C-alpha positions, 0 to 999 in steps of 0.5 A, spaced: 368 256 931 367 263 927 367 269 931 361 272 928 363 279 930 369 279 926 366 275 920 360 281 920 366 286 920 370 283 914 364 281 910 360 288 911 364 291 905 364 285 900 356 284 901 355 292 900 359 292 894 355 286 892 348 289 893 351 295 889 353 291 883 346 287 884 342 294 884 345 297 877 346 290 873 339 288 875 336 294 871 341 294 865 340 286 865 332 288 863 335 292 857 340 287 855 334 282 855 330 286 851 335 288 846 336 281 845 344 282 846 345 277 851 352 276 851 354 284 850 356 284 857 361 278 856 364 282 850 364 288 853 367 285 860 372 282 856 374 288 852 375 292 859 379 286 861 383 286 855 384 294 856 386 292 864 391 287 861 394 292 856 395 297 862 399 292 866 403 290 861 405 297 860 407 297 867 401 300 870 399 297 877 392 293 877 388 298 881 392 305 878 387 310 875 391 309 868 389 302 868 382 304 869 382 309 864 385 305 859 380 299 860 374 305 859 377 307 853 377 300 850 370 299 852 368 306 849 371 303 842 367 297 843 361 301 845 361 305 838 362 299 834 356 295 837 352 302 836 354 302 829 353 294 828 346 296 830 345 301 825 347 297 819 344 290 822 341 288 815 348 288 813 352 286 819 349 281 825 349 285 831 350 279 835 355 276 831 359 282 831 358 282 839 361 275 839 367 276 834 369 282 839 369 277 845 373 272 841 378 277 839 378 280 846 379 274 849 385 271 844 388 278 845 388 277 853 391 271 852 397 273 848 398 279 852 398 275 859 403 270 856 408 276 856 406 278 863 409 275 870 404 271 874 399 271 868 395 266 871 393 269 877 391 275 873 387 271 868 383 268 875 382 275 877 379 277 871 374 271 871 372 271 878 375 278 881 377 279 888 370 281 891 372 279 898 377 284 899 374 290 897 375 296 901 370 301 904 374 306 899 372 301 893 365 301 895 364 309 896 368 310 889 364 305 885 357 307 888 359 314 886 360 312 879 354 307 878 350 313 882 352 318 876 350 312 871 344 311 874 342 319 874 343 319 866 339 313 865 333 316 870 334 323 866 333 319 859 329 313 861 324 314 856 328 314 850 333 309 853 327 304 855 323 306 848 329 304 844 331 297 848 324 295 848 322 297 840 318 302 842 322 308 839 320 311 832 326 314 828 333 314 828 336 310 834 344 311 833 345 316 838 341 313 844 344 306 842 351 309 843 349 312 850 346 306 852 353 302 850 357 307 853 354 308 860 354 300 860 361 300 858 362 305 864 359 300 869 362 294 866 369 297 867 368 298 874 365 292 875 370 287 872 376 290 876 372 288 882 368 282 881 371 279 874 367 277 868 363 271 870 360 275 876 358 281 872 355 276 867 351 273 873 349 279 876 346 282 869 343 276 866 340 271 871 335 276 875 333 279 868 331 272 866 328 269 872 324 275 873 321 275 866 319 268 867 314 270 873 312 278 871 310 282 865 312 289 867 318 292 867 317 295 875 315 288 877 321 285 874 326 290 877 323 289 884 324 282 883 331 282 880 333 286 886 330 282 891 333 275 888 340 279 887 340 281 894 338 274 897 343 270 892 349 275 894 348 274 901 347 266 901 354 266 896 358 271 901 356 267 907 356 260 905 363 262 901 366 264 908 363 258 912 366 253 907 372 257 906 371 257 898 373 263 893 367 268 894 367 270 887 366 263 884 361 261 889 357 267 888 357 265 880 355 258 882 349 260 886 346 265 881 347 260 875 345 254 878 338 257 879 335 258 872 338 251 871 334 248 876 328 252 874 329 249 867 329 242 870 323 243 874 319 247 869 314 241 868 312 241 875 311 249 877 308 250 870 303 245 871 301 247 878 301 254 875 
């Protein structure tokens, strides 16, 4: 028997964190999908993970401010590289550079982790995070960071959306760097809490599913938020009831949906 009052108290902070993650990543996912750089999230997340791993190797605590800023600095370097690749896309494929950076960061993490005690546990945290153990202090801090990023996106929403959706005339290098830098700030915070795979699920799945049913950006965003909130609730509650790792189970809930839609597409497309 589960004590539901204790369960609600225990799950309140993790669920709120999942709502915050869904809120910012659903919006950024629309940009990523429009830009055609689907794996930029995985790449930046892996770079952030490498920065965090490097900080741990040098003796900093996993949740220390120094670890966060080393990880953030790493993502800024990758953001600058991706913006440069976009500027010289006729010479260097941006998607190829994104994949190369992902492979480089992944291999570098393995090399550094090999020299760290309890390296396997660190790798697990990087992949699926420990969202079930976040505190209200983590929630407030993350909400403040994402709120600042959202404010910048809102202030410059017209040029940022125009660049992402191919409606901007003129040079885009500065706007590309701003987008990837803001994206890096979000990813750095997200990876330390939810892990690489959960962040990718929040970013891509709502945007992909929303694009199947809606044309406008507003409709896709509202649908993505509703889907992200619903799947977060199901993932958190069912993982608690079935005693499963919350991060990994949330990823399964998100990733299973587009697979099921693809398998059943002949049915619902025929009805439509």
